[in-house]
N, C-alpha and C positions, 0 to 999 in steps of 0.2 A: 275159615275159609268156607263154609256152605254160605253164610252170611253175604259175601261177596259175590260168589255166583247168583243169590236169589237177588242182590241189588243191580247186579248189571242185567240180569234177565228182565226186569222191571224197566231199566232204561229202553232196552230194544222193544218195548212193547210200548211206550210212549212214543220212540220216533217212528214205529212201522205206521202209522197212519199217515204221518206226514211224508213219510216216503213214497207212499203210494197215492197222495192227494196230488204231489208236485207234478206227477206226467200226465196227470187229467188235467190239472191247470194250463199247462203248457200246451196240450191239444186243443184245449177251448181258447186260448190265444191264437193260435197256428189257425183255426177255423174261422176266428172273428175275424182277422186279416183278409183271409183268403175269399170271404164272403164279401168284405169290404171292396176288393178289388175286383170282383166279378161286378159287381154294382156299379163302380166308375167304367169299367170295359164298355157295360151294357147301355150307360148313358151317354158314352161316346160314340157309341155306333147310332144310337138314336138322332145326335145331332147333324150327322155328315149328310150333306145334300150335293147335288149337281154343281160341278165347278169348283168343288174343295179338292186341295192336295190332299191324296190320302197315301197309305203304303199298305201292305198285306200283311198278314200275320209271318208270311215267308220274306218280307223284306223287299218287295218287287215298289216301288215308288211311281204316281203318277197323278193324272188328273181324273177325277171320275165324272165320266159322260153321260152315264144312264145309272139308273137304280128303281129297283122295285121290291118288294118284299122279301124274295128269295135270293135274289141276286145282282149284281151290279157290274158295270163296265168301266175299266180303267184304262184311259190313253196313257202309254207309257213313252210312245214318242209320237211324233207326228204320223199319223196315220196307222198306228199300232193299235188295236184297241183289244183287250183282252179281258175275258168273263171271268166272274169271281163268286163264290159263294158269298153272301153278305156278310156272315160271322167271319169271314178272312179281312175283310176290309173296315181299317182304322183310320181315324184323322192323323194327318202328320203334324207334329207340333214341332217347327222348327224355332228354335231358341237360342240366342246366344247371350252367355253372361257377359256383362259389361264390367268395369272397373268398381261400381259401387256395389255390386252384389246383386242387382236387379236384373232382369231378363228382359230382352226386346225381340221382338219378332223378326228374323231375316226373310230375305226371300230367296228362293231357292235358284240356283245357277247352272246351266249345263255347261259352261266352259269352264276348263280348267284355270287353276291361278296360274299367276305368273312363276310360281315355285314349282308347279308341277309339268311346266313347258320344256324347263332344260333337261 
């Protein structure tokens, strides 16, 4: 009986390092994906220019009419211009999936579709 107890405690000690290593590996993977997403976001912010269709992190859509190092001005509707911190402005990527699985750019529209008019 003592032999079984010794054998089972030996198995636990070999599994123990793996048990502690797995959460560390998962944390490293999470940090890696987070860092990659941050780099993509920073690259997208560097690419924006006046005249681009943009959105804010809060969901406001519009056209970028002015941009400097710290803030940008978005025209949400004709004559309605709003100032935002530059970090809150991101490019708007409007794409539509086609039947063959590729994406094509679409034009924004302010008009409701025929389905929404009814």
